[in-house]
C-alpha positions in Angstrom: -6.8 28.5 4.3 -4.5 29.7 7.1 -5.7 26.9 9.3 -4.8 24.4 6.6 -1.3 25.8 6.3 -0.8 25.7 10.1 -2.0 22.1 10.2 0.3 21.1 7.5 3.3 22.9 9.1 2.5 21.1 12.4 2.4 17.8 10.6 5.7 18.5 8.8 7.3 19.4 12.2 6.0 16.3 13.8 7.2 14.0 11.0 10.6 15.7 10.9 11.1 15.2 14.6 10.1 11.5 14.3 12.6 11.0 11.4 15.4 12.6 13.4 14.7 10.6 16.5 14.1 7.2 14.8 16.3 4.3 15.5 14.3 1.8 13.4 13.7 3.0 9.8 10.9 0.5 9.1 8.8 1.5 12.1 9.5 5.2 11.3 8.2 4.8 7.8 5.1 2.9 8.9 4.4 5.6 11.5 4.8 8.4 8.9 2.5 6.7 6.5 -0.1 6.1 9.1 0.2 9.8 10.2 0.0 11.5 6.8 -2.1 9.1 4.6 -5.4 10.8 5.3 -4.1 14.3 5.0 -2.3 13.5 1.7 -5.1 11.2 0.5 -2.9 8.2 -0.1 -3.7 4.5 0.4 -0.5 2.8 -0.6 3.2 3.6 -0.5 6.1 1.9 -2.3 9.6 1.9 -0.9 12.8 0.3 -2.0 15.2 -0.7 0.9 18.8 -1.0 0.0 20.9 -2.4 2.9 23.3 -5.0 1.4 20.5 -6.7 -0.5 17.7 -5.1 -2.3 14.3 -5.5 -0.9 11.0 -4.2 -2.2 8.0 -3.4 -0.1 4.4 -2.3 -0.8 2.0 -1.4 2.0 -1.6 -0.6 1.9 -3.6 1.4 4.4 -5.1 -0.6 7.2 -8.6 0.7 8.0 
């Protein structure tokens, strides 16, 4: 149980650092999805981009 908690905290720290350092939001989101999808047991994410015009995106896991 403690190992799981430590692993999740490390993952959270890694993802937070990536978000803070990112210059390209799309690449950052793709990286985060690839990094956390197995741990969180997710296969798809949905995101709404709003930068002047509204864009919708859906991405499935690539195995």
